[in-house]
C-alpha positions in Angstrom: 149.4 141.4 -46.8 148.4 143.7 -49.5 151.0 146.2 -51.2 149.9 149.0 -48.9 150.6 146.8 -45.7 146.6 146.1 -44.8 145.9 142.6 -44.3 144.3 140.7 -47.3 140.6 140.5 -46.7 139.3 137.0 -45.3 137.5 134.7 -47.4 135.0 132.9 -45.5 134.1 129.5 -46.0 131.0 129.3 -48.7 128.2 128.0 -46.3 129.1 131.0 -44.0 129.2 133.6 -46.5 125.9 132.5 -47.8 124.3 132.5 -44.6 125.7 136.0 -43.5 124.8 137.4 -47.1 120.9 136.0 -46.7 120.8 137.3 -43.1 122.2 140.9 -44.1 119.7 141.0 -46.9 116.8 140.0 -44.7 117.9 142.9 -42.4 118.9 140.7 -39.4 120.9 142.2 -36.6 123.8 140.0 -36.4 125.8 139.8 -33.5 129.6 138.7 -33.2 131.9 137.7 -30.5 135.1 135.6 -30.7 137.3 133.6 -28.3 139.1 130.3 -27.5 136.0 128.6 -25.7 138.4 125.8 -24.3 136.7 123.5 -22.1 133.3 124.8 -22.8 131.6 125.8 -19.3 128.4 127.3 -17.9 130.1 130.8 -17.9 130.5 130.6 -21.8 127.1 129.5 -22.2 125.5 132.3 -20.2 127.9 134.8 -22.1 126.6 133.5 -25.5 123.1 133.6 -24.5 123.3 137.2 -23.3 125.1 138.0 -26.6 122.4 136.3 -28.8 119.7 138.2 -27.0 121.5 141.5 -28.7 120.2 140.6 -32.1 118.9 138.3 -34.5 121.5 135.9 -35.2 124.9 135.2 -33.4 128.3 134.3 -35.1 131.2 133.1 -33.1 134.6 133.5 -34.2 136.7 130.3 -32.5 140.6 130.7 -32.5 142.3 127.9 -34.7 144.4 125.4 -32.7 147.6 127.4 -33.9 146.4 130.7 -32.9 145.4 129.6 -29.4 149.2 128.1 -29.0 150.6 131.6 -30.0 148.2 133.2 -27.6 148.2 130.9 -24.6 151.3 128.8 -24.7 152.2 125.2 -25.9 149.8 123.4 -23.4 146.7 124.9 -24.8 144.2 124.3 -26.4 142.9 121.3 -24.3 140.4 120.7 -26.7 140.7 120.8 -30.3 139.4 123.4 -32.7 136.7 121.2 -34.6 135.5 119.9 -31.2 135.3 123.5 -29.9 133.8 125.0 -33.0 131.3 122.0 -32.9 130.1 122.3 -29.6 129.5 126.0 -30.1 127.7 125.2 -33.3 125.6 122.9 -31.3 124.2 125.7 -28.7 120.9 126.8 -29.5 122.0 130.3 -29.1 124.7 130.1 -31.6 123.7 130.4 -35.4 127.3 130.0 -36.9 130.7 129.2 -35.6 133.7 130.4 -37.8 137.3 129.0 -37.0 140.0 131.9 -37.7 143.6 131.6 -37.9 144.7 135.2 -36.9 145.8 136.2 -33.6 142.9 138.8 -33.6 139.7 138.5 -35.2 139.9 141.7 -37.1 139.7 140.1 -40.5 136.9 138.1 -39.5 134.7 140.9 -37.9 135.2 142.9 -41.2 133.9 139.8 -43.1 131.0 139.2 -40.8 130.3 143.1 -40.7 128.2 142.6 -37.4 125.7 145.4 -36.0 126.8 144.3 -32.7 130.4 143.5 -31.3 130.5 142.0 -27.8 133.3 140.7 -25.6 133.4 139.5 -21.9 134.0 141.7 -19.4 137.6 141.3 -19.0 137.9 143.3 -22.1 136.9 147.1 -21.9 135.2 148.4 -24.8 138.1 150.8 -25.9 140.4 147.6 -26.2 137.8 145.2 -28.2 139.4 144.4 -31.5 137.2 145.4 -34.2 135.7 148.3 -32.4 136.5 151.3 -34.8 135.3 148.9 -37.7 132.0 148.3 -36.2 131.5 151.9 -34.9 132.4 153.2 -38.2 129.5 151.1 -39.9 127.2 152.5 -37.3 127.1 149.5 -35.1 127.5 148.8 -31.2 130.3 147.5 -29.2 129.7 146.0 -25.7 131.4 144.6 -23.2 129.3 141.8 -21.1 130.2 141.0 -17.6 131.9 137.7 -16.5 130.2 135.1 -14.3 132.6 135.3 -11.0 134.3 132.0 -11.0 133.3 130.4 -14.1 136.6 130.3 -16.4 138.5 127.8 -18.2 141.5 128.8 -16.2 139.5 128.0 -13.0 138.6 124.6 -14.3 142.3 123.8 -15.4 143.6 124.5 -12.1 141.0 122.4 -10.1 141.7 119.4 -12.7 145.4 120.0 -12.2 145.1 120.1 -8.2 142.7 117.0 -8.2 139.9 118.8 -6.5 136.4 118.1 -7.2 133.7 120.5 -8.2 132.4 120.5 -4.3 135.6 121.5 -3.2 135.8 125.1 -4.7 
């Protein structure tokens, strides 16, 4: 925290900062989204593909393990942060995956300076963290509809109950 109570600026890893600087300098439209992405599934991939189609580059903020535990409880995440970030980075639609420790992506959004900020349909535009900042820079903020029945919570419940994918 700074003396005025504002959160200190986030310092991005050097490789991420260099990529972002080059994309901004080249006039690329950067799209940002964030999430836990625990047990990556088809709904995540379709959402990310849709987000990527809104611009030239897609940056995904990935909650660290500590932040996931604070937000979702001691039994999460199921998949560790480096594996979650690595899986996301391997997707063709994701240009950069960045881990963040905070409970919200506000500082990361300010560091990325996206032209488009998106979240899944369980977030109304008014509730999306970083909306004010992105809109103040002339950017757009959107909520993309979720895919019915495709969620990590559904997968976890199915695993716990011993049901197969065929026993929806």
